[in-house]
Steps between C-alpha positions, in 0.01 A plus 500: 500500500354696206169685486339691213167678536336661195850554363502714187760652270403739222726642231431801281585448135467722194313357202453636152174694459539652155778585261677744733329455833547257787281456803567357845349168598513313831595132483452273803791255515375363835128539561395432860685187610412337834753236600653353816812281500592306814856425623663206321261495204627444146277704272500504123385841374426477129316675221535603136731782392373830638286333768674689785734235642822699502317817609367314804848377592641851466238631744574216743873578492469880528602583143158646414245682714138379475244741357256383766433214738724344766804274484722366777787254524597392855265779613721753321374738233744440214571850361543710817672212682695358207836501682371285786313282253809443282672324791219244517429422134692358206420594142603343169390663175594283202595798282689704765815424695604578856855380435804711407561444132882524497571330833538127562180345628653428841593868543139601437395269781756656735382851416138402568601373845623847590205680341252295704731490805478123531727338762785311335400162646139527380613614156744211467239243608242622248757526223624147572145366466442683171837389364406139562144514369567722197850370416665844506862408573601460135435868419533693827819664372353585157395862426122527484512631142662172389239272659239317297138596563443185705809564714403864554148405607640259758715787623197731514308251715794469737538879524130534588530250787829587670344746746240245615174643358166370620328567166643435154342674198590342167408657168571263206800331669536230230446716192742406223666218695590167345344178628790414734508848658122504542513167678775625735304816587173311552663238723661772710173693542309181579741417782490859621120495510485159665695635797212741575743778595428719196174620349526482121308714249574396143390664176579312182377404154655155542217303657731206565653719773158542658416129489834405654521766769169656602222371723279799423426667167377858462401600146445865411368650179455871427621576851240286680518160670307243296613187687647441844546139609677177418592379153254212551221752569591681178467175305164429660368852445580513129405146412838353415500122491755225524555282196521123476722388210459132410702273267283208380572166334176533301277803430201552727162367387287748299289722724702421814454750785700524819305614808633829637710574191475619143719425199714796392737329258548179300834419334691210343193347337317484832785346698566821697203674664493807725213551746423816700401408857213699649643506853400152603757245614750404232512154662131442426547604137801270460311207655205551265732518199706192590178299536417535128833568322852362481717782639869504412592818690330801658586828673308772683609849391444792732350819349740765373490807723589723204179397326302567816647848548448583133134398539473723807632803309265430211208489743560872561 
């Protein structure tokens, strides 16, 4: 569906080189990315600010021309074939709108049907599905400028899907949304991805979006891919560990050790202990603990992906 080979994008910037002089400097926003995305995949594409995420999406959608390398979407080269490509992709940029500001939301949808030349029956079927899943009916007749951010984002997602794209590029689709709106958008995208009809490429700083939606995680830093795989592989690679939090009737005996785990925290005068599991079975650790202590309650806490990604960036 998507192929990138040694993809590169350089920008020329002017930097201060004295009191009155500036000199040109080349900055590589994307620095030789090799990546293949198969039909139906849901890919999280993340990185710190300035890593090259948005630049990559702009090259994939035909907004920017690569400085070197190859890129294709559906076998099309995005910039010279951008018109043909636009009929097959949907794009949502969190900070930019494809809706008409002074028109009611429903009128924007009708205009998009004519722009993309979508048959009326197909348009109505897709709109009906989006209306149900995103709860649009309450504000279809409201001018876009009067919509809340959450309502507008639901409208943006609908607008990107009405022509039946095979690939959906999302750049920060939940930025600034409240908890309820985020949940509505995530549920909609999860159902969309589960159908397997749309390939999803998502860039975001909200890692909860990635955990909920994406089977594959691509992390870039300074324009290069530093991780490509599952979230579980990321945890394994950077040594993140699950935690076992135990509530005890009595403190553990002095010098107690739990095989396959280490103590990382003791609270409430020894009645609450947190262990870091080294990857072995949590069941074995629990069994060993119950054999020597009176356990009131316990829980296994999965590692926080934000901590893992932060550790990845710090590793260089």
